[in-house]
N, C-alpha and C positions, 0 to 999 in steps of 0.2 A: 155122522163119522164118514171119511172119508172112502170112498170106492177107487184106487187106483189101476186098477184092471179093467181092461174091456170083458163084456161078457163072453166073447168068444174069441179068448186069447189072443187079445191085442196087449202090446208091449206097455209099461209102464209108462207114464206120461212125463216122467223123470228126463226121459231121451229129449225133451222139447224145454226143461229146465222148472217143468212146474213141480212142485212139491205140496206137501200139506193142502192140499186143496180141501172143500166139502164133497159132497154125494157127488160123483162124476157118472154124466149119463151118456151111453153110449148108443149109437144109432137108433133113436128113439125113431119109432113112426109118426107120422103128422098127428094122428088122434092124440098120440101122449104127448107131445110138442104142443098141440092146441090146447092141454089139460094142464100143462106147465105153467104155458106162456098164461092162461087167465089165471090160474092160483096165485101168479106172481104178479099181475096186473100190469101185464105189460102189453095189455090188448084188448079189444072187444071182438066177439063174433059179431058179423052186420048181416043183414037179411039176405038169403041166400047161403051162406055160410061161410066166407071169405073172415081169415082171420085179418082185421085191422088196427093199426098200430100206427102211433104218430114218433116221428125220426126229432122230433124237437127245431133245435136252431138250425141244423144240416138237412136240407131236403135236396140236395145234389152232392153231388162228390166235389173233394176241396182238393184242387190239382195243383195249389199253391203249397202242399203240404205233404205232398208225396215225394218222398227219396229214393235213390237208388244208393246203395253202400258201394264205396268206390274201394277195389280191392285190384289186386294185378289180374287176374283173371279174367275180370271184365272191362277194365280201364280203356283198353283200344279199342272197343267193341261198340261202346256206349256212345251215342251223340248225346254227349251233355250239353244243357243250357237249360232254359227257361223252365221247359216241361221236363228232363231228366236233370233233375238236379245230386248232386253228390253229396253223402253225408260220410262220415269216419266211421270205420267199426268200432269205435271208442264210443262215439253216441249212439249209435246201436246197442251195442252190449248194455250202456247204460238204460236205454230205454227198455230194452227184453227185462233186462232184471228188475225195472220196476212192475213193469208189467205180471212180472211170475209172484213178485211179493205181493202187488194188488191183488191177485186172484187166491192168495192162499186164504181159506178158511172160507172160501166161496164155493158153491156148487158151481159148477161148468158144465157145457153141454159140447159131446165129440159125434159130429158127422164125417165120415170116412165115405170116400167120392172120388169120382173120375174127371180127367178134364178131356175130351179128346173121343170122340166114337170109334175112330178107326186104331184099333186097338195095337196097330203096327208103330203110332205115334202119341199113346196114351200117356197123361200124364196121372199121377196118384196125389192126391189133395186131401190131407186133415184141415179138418177146420174147427177151432177148439173156439165157441163162445162162452159170456158169462150169462147171457140171458137165453130165454129160450126160441124166441121168434126168427133170431137171426138164423138160428141151427136148421130151422125150418126151410128159410129161404136158401140154404146151401142145397137142403135137401131136394127143394125143388128146382134151383140152376142149374147144379152139376147133373151128372150121369151118376144114377144111383147103381152101386155092385148087388151083385146079387149075394144070398148070404155065406156061400162060399167062397166068394173071392172076398169077404171080409175079413175070413180067418187067416191070422197073421198077417194083416194088412200093413206093410210098409211105405209111409207118403215118403213120393218126391218133395213134396213140398209141405207147409203147416202154415197155417194162419193164425196166430192168436187174437182173439177180438177182442177189447175191452175198451168199448166205448164211454164206460164211467170213469175211465182215468183220463186228468187231462196232463198233458205236458205243460212244463212251465216256458215256453215259447224261445226268447232269446237266449235265459238262462239255461238252456237244455241244449242249445244251438240250430234250436229249430225258429220256424215261424210262428205259431202259434201254437194255440193249446192243443190242435189236432197234429196227431201224425201218422204216415203210411208209410215205411219202412219197408224194403223190400230186399233182403241180404242173399244174395245167390251162391254163395259158397256156404253161407250156412242153411240155406235151403228154406228160407223162413220169411214170411211178411208179419210183422205186427203191426198193429191198428189200436189208436187211443181216440180220444175225444168226438169220434162222430157216431150217429148211430146209424148214418143211411147205410142201408147193406149194399150197395152198389159198390162202395169200396173193395167189397169181398171179391164181387166178382171180376171187377176191372183188374184187380191184384195180378190174379191169376191169369186173365186175356194178356197183360203186360209182359210177365211171366211166359209164357206162350211166344209172344212176338218176338221176346229176346231168343229163346232156346230153338225154335224151330228153323231158321234160315239154315243154320248149320246142318240140318239134316234133309234139305232139298226140301223144306215144307213151307209155300208160302202161307203165312197166317194175314187171316181177313178181318177187318170191321165191317160184316156186309149180313145182311140175310139169304136165304135161297129156296128155291123149291124147284120140284121135277115135273113135269107135265106126264102126261099118260105114256108117250112116243118115247119116254127117257131123255127128254130134251130138258136139260137141268139151267138154271138160270141165277145170276147170283144179283145180290143188289148191295152196294156200296152206300154209304149216308151216314152221317154222324146222327146225335138222339131228334128225334122232331123231323126228320126227312121221311118219312116213311118207310122205313125198310120191315119193321115188322107188321104196318097194316097192308103194305102191296103183297109181303110173303104170302099173308095168310088168305091164300086166294082158294075158295071152296071147288074149283076145277082143279087145281095141283095138287099136288103132296109136299109139304111143309119139310126143309129138310133142318131147319131152323131161321130165327130172327135177328142174329146178332153177331154169331162169332164162328168164323169157320176157317179149315183150313184147304190148302188146295196141293195136295200129292201126285206122285205118279201115278196113284191107285184111283186120282178123281177130289172130289170135294167130300169132307166130313164136318158136322159140327162138334163144336167144342163145348157145349152144354146139352144138358138134361131140360132144360128148361126154359120159359121165355121172361122176358122182363118190360114189359109192354107199357108206354105210356098210356094215360086212361085219362086225362083232359078233355073234357066235352065227347065223350066216348057215348056214340049213341047204338043201340040194339037194330037202327035201319041200316045205318052204312056201314058198321062192322061188327055185324053178329057176331061171328066164331070168339072174337076177342070180349065182346062187351058178354058174352056168357060166361066166361071163367069170374069174371068180377063177382057174380053171385054163384058161386060152387065151393064147397068143401075144401080145403087144401091150398087154395090161393092165397096167398098174406097179399093185404093194399098197405101200402104206404101213402099216409097223408090225404088218404079220401076222406071228403066232411062226410058227415051221415047225420040222420036226425036220434037225436039220443034215445028218445020214446019207441020211435018205431025200428032203430036200426037201419032204416032204407038208405041207400047211398046219395048222394048228389052227385054225379061225376061229373057237373058242371058250376062245382062252386071251386074255384082257383084261390081262395081264402087264406090257407097253408102252404100253398106252391101251385104253380103249374105245372108242377113236375111230378105230380101224384103219379104212379106206378101200383102196377098189379105182378107179382110173381107168380108164375104156375109151371105144372112139369108139363113138357112138351106133348105128351098124350091128353092133356085137355083141348088140344083142338082136334077134331075129330079124323081129319083127312093126313095126322102128321106121321110121316118116316116114323115105323117102326126100328130102323138102325142108325138113321143117323147119317146115311152117307147114297152118295149120286157119282154118275160119272161126269166126265169134265164139261164146265158148261156149254153152252151155245150162244147162251147171249149174257152179257155183262151191264148191266142197269148202275149209272153213276147218279146219286141223288142229290138235287141241292133244294136248298129251301131259298130263293134268291128274295132277300128282305126290300131289293130296289124293286122288283115288280118288272123288270125289262128282261130276264131271256127266256126263250123261248119253251115251253110247257115240255116237247120232247126234242131231240136232235139228232142224226144219226152219227156217229163219229168212227174217225177214221184211227187205222190203229197210233198213228201219231198223234193224232186229238186225244185220242184215250188214255195217252201216256200221260201228256200236257193236264188234263184237266184230273188225272187222278193224284197227280204231285201238286195240282194245284190244291183241290179238294174244298174249292167254293162249297160255302151256305150261310146259314144266317143260327149264331146262338139262340136260343129261346129264353125268355127269361124265368128264372127258377130252375134253371136245370145246372147251373154253376153258383156256390156261394159268391154272393158281392154284385150279383148282377141286378143292374135297373130292372126297371117295368117295360121298356121299349127294347125289340130285339136289337140284336148287333152283329154286322157283317163280318166275317171271317174268312179265314183261309184255313185249313185242317189237312195240312199233307195227307194223302193215303187217305184222307175220310178218316181218320183217326190219330190224328198226330198226339193227342194225350198218354196213346195208349202202346208207342212205338220207340222202343229203346234204341233200334238201331239209327244210322241215316238213313232219311225216306229213299234214296237212291237203289237202297240194298232193294226194299220191297218194290221199287218202280217196275227195276230189270227183271224181276220175278214175274211181275205181270205181263209184260213185255213177252219175254221169252214165252209164255203160255197163251197169249193170245195169238202167238204165231205159230206155235207147236197145233193148237188143238183151232183154228181158227174161226175163233168166237167172235161175233157180232157185237160191238157195243152203243149204247146210246146214254145220250144224256136225258134227263128227265127233272123237270125245275117242279117240285111240288109245293113252292112257296106262294105268291102274290100277284097278281093277274090284276090291270087297272091304273094303278099307284103305285106308291111305296107302301110299306107296313107301317101302319098307324096314320097313314096321311094318303087315304081314298083309294087303296088298293083292298083288295078283298082275297082271301086264301083261295087257292087254286081245290075248284070241285074235287071232291076224292072221286066222283063216276066218273068224272071226265079222265082223271089218272090215272082211273082203272080200265077204260077203257082203250086210252093209248098204250099202256105197257101191254096189255091183252093183245093188242092187233101187231105190237112188235114180238112180243114174242112167239105168237102162234104164225107168224112169215109174213101180216097181210100188209104190214109197213114196208118189209123189205125191200116191194114191189110199187110202192105208191112211187109217185112222181116227186120230188127235190125239190125246193127253192133253196136259194144261199142266202142268209138272213146275212146283210150286208153290215150289220153293227159289230157280229160277232164270229163270223165265218163260218157259221153251223150249219150243215143240210137238215134243212127242215121239212118232214114231209108237207105236201100240200093240202091234203083231205087226210083225214081217220074217220072212222064209224063211230057214230054217235057222239062227236065230240064236235059243237059247232066252231066253224072254218075263222071266224075273227079270235078263237082262244089259241089257233096254231100261230096268232100273227099280233104279238104282245101290243105292239104300237097302236094296232087298231081298237082295241082295249082303252086305252087313256084318251080323255077328254081332253088333255092339256099334250095336245102330240111333239110341241117344243120343249114341253118336260119331260117328257120322254126320251127325247132325242141328247138334252141335256144329261139325266140320268146316264142313259145306257152309254153314251161316252166316260162318263167318271165312274163308271164300274170297268169298263176296259181298262180304264188307269189303272186301278185297283191290282187287275188282273197280272198286267204288265209289271207295275212295280214289285209285286208280289216275287213274281218268277224270274225275276233277276238271281236269287238264291239256288237257281237249281239250272240257271244257262252254260255253268262250264261243266254242267255234270250230265248233258243229254246231246243227242247228236244235231245236227243241222236240220232234218227233214222233223223232228218234236219243236226244237226251238220257232221254224217256220210257219207251224200249225198253231201256234197263239194266238190266242184270240187280238194280242197287240196289232196279229201281221192286217189285221181287217178292221182296228178301228176308224 
């Protein structure tokens, strides 16, 4: 029997175009969602208590299938192109109607939540799913309202999640069977054709990235933590660069692992949970995150387990290298209760250099910080996006989050420049990628213990006082030494057996930086252009 109204006075789902559904499950608790997921065969409970699910062919985002509805209100503000692709209101309406028809007669799950820990800049989000486990994902990832806050909840944006429905590709005016359509006028997102729950999370992130600059808030693809002295640090970086790992420091309070805003009040988390990569995760190297993979309430995506004992094998990447754990922020013992902190004292830009030639840490001038923020160099890791091969791929993703930035990169870059100047933050470039050679060709991934030691020394001030040398290839100021880090690691060339190959590879990467930055040269001042890597190549 249909249950169109929520248990605490929520309005009819008809405002979202949904009619004649099956039972509507409003704001179920984690145990209740577990029960529904198991009853419906959506996943299994693995050793330790996590709910483990398989997302099928989509084990990462499908960026070519994401669109923004092109309406007059957003047309002149969106940076249209291969990332922010336009779709007509007519196509959106057609797919919305098809989703609504698909959900008729089906049981659905509704989760009301917040995006944004700062009440001054909070977005009310309603997530409607055809399955139980993505609803638990939403409950974990977003901020959970109190019972009182759920009464009369009026969402600012609604997500309709129907992965079982596939589009007809070009016949529908779309790229494939998968679709993620964001409509700012209708305040709605419709998702179909992909069970990967990261599409839910990143859709809201993209919405905040569009809305907040007009409110004087800089949205950031970063993690953040704060020390005992109140010194906030933020970590920019794409998936796989170490944002989650490095911010989960037992000696510092975790604000959040992926998405934040920087307002006049300081830094605040957009989320109430973490979405951590867990491939090759070990209890020794990352005990806080490892513990969450064996805990009731965590959702594990595409993690392999023994079918008899249900023991997890976090080192098995046969389904994907992009295995994920989604858990509430409070599962990390030293997580912030408020999700808010003061203005950053340190800004860390993380990159996973697939070429193995960038130094593992360098101190950046404000102009270099602007240059590297707009460049956003890193490496895509196999499995994080549909269609990637088995080898890592070097890429430049402006603002360390180009797939999620609807506005022109310089909008975010200028906000960062202003905030660095206002609050005198110290900026660092940290390479968590490869050393001793290219990825897949003699190089080894940087040891997490070394990276932790360098970041800790940067945040507590020890590296600020360390003598610096100028890296001749990249024009970067590199510390001569760092506690608990071998001196040769700080000099990438010494880790290569073939020094001439290092020189050739470094020159090649310098050229890539130069070619990529041409798109920004008319948008930045002389000082930023002079700080570019090509000036030292």
